[in-house]
N, C-alpha and C positions, 0 to 999 in steps of 0.2 A: 765023259770026261775026256775022252778022245777028241771029241769034237769040240770041245771048248779050247783046246790046246792048238786047234788046227790054225795055222798061219793065215793072214789075211789075203785077198786076191790082189793080184799084181795086175798092172796095167801096161800097155805096151806104149813104147815111146811116142807115137803119133797121137795117142790117147792123152798122153802127158802134155804133148805141145797143144793139142787141141784146148786142153782143161787151163793152160796159161793163157792162151788167148783170150779164151772166155773170160777169165778174170781180169784180163787187161781190159778188155772191151767192157765189161761191165763196171770196171773202176773208173774207166773213162768217161763212160756214159752217167756214171753216178755224180763223178765229180763235176761235169759238165753241167748237170741238173742243178747241182749244188751251187756252181758258181752263178748260174742263172738267178737262182733262187736268192742267192747274197746280192746280186745285182738289183734283181726286183725288190728285194725287202730294203736295200737303201734307198731306191727310188721311193717305195712306200714310206718309209721312216721319213724320207725328206719331205714328201708330199703332205703327209698327216702332220708332221710339225708345222710346216707352212699353214695347212689348214686350221691346225688347232690354234696356232698364234693369230691368225687371220680372224678366226671366229672369237677367240678370247678378246682380240682387239675390239672386235666390233661389239661383243657384249660389254666390255669396257666403256665404249664410246656410248652404248645405249643406256648403260647405268648413268654416266654422266650427263646425257641429255636428260635422262630421267630426274636426276638430281636437280637439274636446272629447271625442270618444270614443277617439281615439287616447291623448290624456293622460290619461284615465280607464284605459284597459288598461295604459298604460305605467306609471302610479302604482301600479296593481296588481301588475304583474310587478316593478317596483322593490322594492315592501313584500316580494314573496314571496322575491326574489332576497336581499335583506337577511337575512330570517328563514333561509332555507336555508344561507345562508354561514355565520350566527352559529351555527346547529344543528350544522354540518358541524366548525366549529372546536371546538365543545364534545366533540361526538363523537370528535375526535381525539384530546382530552385523556382521554377514556375508555379509547380505545384504549391510550394509553400507559399508563394504570393497569394494564389487562390485561396488557401486556407486562411491566412492572415485577412484577405479582403473579406472573406466570408464571416470571419470572427468579428470584425469591424463593423458589420452592418446589424449586428444584434442589439448594440446599445441605442443606435438612433432609432431602430425599429421599435424598441422597448419604450423610448421616450415620446415617441409619436402615439403611440398607443396609450400612454399614460396621460398624455395631453388630452387625448380624445374621451378618455373615461373620467378624468377629474375635473374638466372645466365646466363652469357655469352652473347656476341654478335658477329657478324660477322664470322670469320672462326672458331673461338671458341665456336661457337654454336654447339658443336660435342656430338654424342651420345657415351659418354665416359662411363668409369667404374663408376665413381660419379653418374652420371644421372641413369645409370641401377641400381645400389644400393638405390638411392633415390627412384625409382619407386617400387623397392621391398620393402623398409621401408614403403612407403605409403599403398601398399598392405597388409604387415603385421600389420600396425596399423589398417587399416581397418577391416581386418579379426579378430584382437583380440577384436575391438569394438563391432562387430556383434556378436562374441561368448559372450563376457560379457552382452550383452543385452539380448540375448536369455538365459543365465543363469540367469540374473537379471528377467526375466519374470516367468522362472522356480521356482525361490525363491520366488517371489510374490505369486505365485499359491500355495506352499508349505506352506507359511505362513497362506493363506486363509485357507488350508485343516486343518492345525494345530488348527487354531481359530476355525473352524466347529467342529472338535473333542472335543476342550476344553469346547464348548459350550455345545455339547451333554453331557458330563460328569458333568457340572454344574448344567443343568437340571435334571439330574439323582440323583445327589447329594442333590438338592434342594428337590426332592420328597423323596428320601431317608430320609432326614433329617425330613421331614413333618411326615412321616410314622413312623420313630423312636419316634419323641415326642408323636404321637398319642398311639402307642402300650406302650411307657413307662406309660402314663397315665393310659391305660387299665390294665397295670401290676399292678400298685399301687392300683387299686379299690379294696376295701373289703366290706363284706356285712354291715359294720357298717359306710362306707364312707357317709358323709352327702348328697353329691348331685347326689347319685345314683337314677334312676328313671325309670319308663315305658316309653318306645318308641314305637310309632304306626309304622307298616309298615317296619320294620327292620328284621323281620325274614325271609330273602331271600338272594337269591344270585344276586348281581346286574348284571344287562345285560352287561355293559362295564368292568365287571371286567376280569382279567386274569389268566390263569393256573400258578400254581408255576413254571412249566417249562417254560413258556413264560416270566415270571419275571426273572427268572435266564438268559435266552437267552438275554432279553433286555440288562441288565448291562452288560453280558458277551460280547455282540455285540458291546457296547460302549468301553469297555476296550480293544477290538481286534482292534476296528478302531484306538484307541489311541496310542496302539503299533505300528500297521502299519504305520500310520503317523509319528510316532516318529523315527521307523527304516527308513523309507524314509528320513526324515529330517537328520538323521545322516549320511545316504549315500550321500545326496546332499551335504552336508557340506565337506565331504571328497572330493567330485567331485569338488566344489568351490575351495578347498585349491589346489588341482592338477592344476586346469585351472589357478589360479592366479599365482602360482609358474612359470608353463611352460609359460604363455604369458608374465610375467616378464622377465623370462630368454631369449625368443625369442626377446623381444624389445631391450632388451640390447646388445645382440648380434649383431642385424643387426644395431643398433645405433653405435656400436663401428666400424663395418664393413665400414659403411658411412664415419665415421670419419677417418679412415684409408686411406680410397679411397679420401678424400678431402686432406688430407696431403700428400698423394703421387702426387695428381694432381697439387697441389700448387708447391712442388718440382718441378715438370716436367716443369710446366710454367715458374717458375723462372728460371730454365736452359735454357729455349727457348728464354725468354725475355734477358738473359745475352749475349747468342749468337747472337741474333738480335742486342743488344746494340754493340757488338763487330764488327758486319758486318757495322753497320750504321758508327761507327768510321773509320772503313777502306774505306768506301764510300766517307764519307765526307773529309779524307786526300786524297783520290784519286780527289775528285771535285778540292780540292784546287791546286793539282798537275795539273790537267787538265786546271784549269784556268791560272795558270803561261805559262802551254804550249801554251795556245790559245793566251795569251798575247806575248809569244816569237813569236809565228807564225804572229802574226799581225806585231809586231816590226821588223822581218825579212822581210816581204813583203813591209813595209815602207822603210826598209833600202834599199831594192833593186831598190827604185824609183831613188836615186841617180846615181849609175852604168848606169841604163836604158837610164834616162834623158841625161847624159854624152854619151853614145854609139850613141842614136837619134842624139844629136847635134852634133857630130862628122860627122856621116853620111850626116846630112843635110848641114853642112859647107862644106864638101868636094865636095857636088854637085855643088858648085861654083867655082871649079877649071876651069881654061880657057883651051880652046882646047883641044890639046893632053895630057894636063897635067890631063884631066878627064879621069884616067887610072884605069883599074879594077886590082888594084894591090893587094898585100898580106894584106896590111892594110883594104883595102876595104872589102875583104872578110873575113878577121878576125873581121871587126866591125859588119858585117852582122850576122856572127856566135856569135858574142857576144849578139847582140841584140835578137838573137832567141833563144839563150842559157838563157839569162835573162828572157825572156818573158816565156820560159818554166819552168824555175825555181820558177819564181812566181806563175805560174799556178800551180805547183806541191804543192809550199806553200799554196795556196788558196784552192786546194781540201784537203789538209792535215788540214786546218783550219775547212773547212765546216766538215769533219769528226770528228775533235775534238769537235767541237759545237754539232754535234749529238750526240757524247759519253757524252758530258756534259748535255745534256738535259735528256740523258739516266740516267746519273747518279743522276741527280736531282731527276727525277722521282722515281729512286728506295730510293732516301734519304727519299722522302715524303711517298713512300710505307712501308719503313722500320719504320719511325717514327710513322705511322698510325697503323702498326702491334704491335709497342711497346705499343702504347697508349691501343690497344685492350688488350694486355697482362696485362697492369697495370690495367685496368678495372677489367679483369678477375681475377687478384688477389685481387682486393678491394672487389669483389663480394664473391669470394671463401672464402678468408682468413679473411675480415674483417666483411663483414656482415653475411655469411652463418656460418662460424665456429664459430663466436662470438655469433650468435643467438643460436646456436647448444650447446654452453657452458651451457646454461640456462635448457637443458633437463637433468633431474635427474629421473631415473628409479629405485627406490628402491623396495623392496619386498612389493607386495600389502598386 
């Protein structure tokens, strides 16, 4: 207890002075270091402020440059999108033209096939100019339809490629719009913006990010693809125009050729029919004449029965002469000669009658043959002039 209440040690005056000087020196040194630190800190603050402002200004400039780049490519993509959309719409109208052209070929093909199927009977079933031109017309129409179908398939594929290029442009534009919105937001941020904040784990390069070169290449590829498909579409439209024009011309030319062949054949058939009718009239006149001839021959044969009976009666009666009166006189010989003459003449008349009847039968058969042939010609004219040519009047081949 006594130790606890012991007075603290006392220092000598020199020690006191030394301690004060030490404090003075330490304070001065500490103050000096502090002043240096304050000065250094001010310089550091000023330097960092300048650096920060410069860096932020550079970042702002880079963001503005980036915005310009995005706007440039967005405008490029917008232009190409508008072009490919317009081109696709025009190509769709060409597709419609192809479909209408293909549809318009069906009726002429059906009519040509019907004409081939239905025309002619009998001897008129001939492989003539009309049939050859109809066969050629069917071949032309089938060839045109096959060409139009292939061109339509090509057009559908080009429309698909155009829409694919359009989709790529739209997706790229969508991303460009998002990037533009984000970088616009970043460009407008300042140190005094209310919603600025610290974010965790952002000071890094994303693993799925791309280089500026790849970024440019991506949009450039989309633009080039759109240009390529647009140019292909333009070339295809020019091809479609040529095909539609040429096929319409070929179809019209062949249709006119067939129509001319029909007109010529109808004229030829009418001429043949007229000649047949003239011959029929002559044959019928000859039949009438032959019938009269046969009637005259039969009458002549009947008319010879009287003289023959008279001669026979005379000969038979004279056989009853008595005795020496049964003389072979000139009367007897002349009567015998008369009977033989009449018999021969009757036979000649009968032979001529038989020949005339044969000729009459021949003329009758010829009459039937001519009538049948005229009927064939009438049927041919009905088929060619009434059915086929009237059907063909409905064929209208305009420019597709």
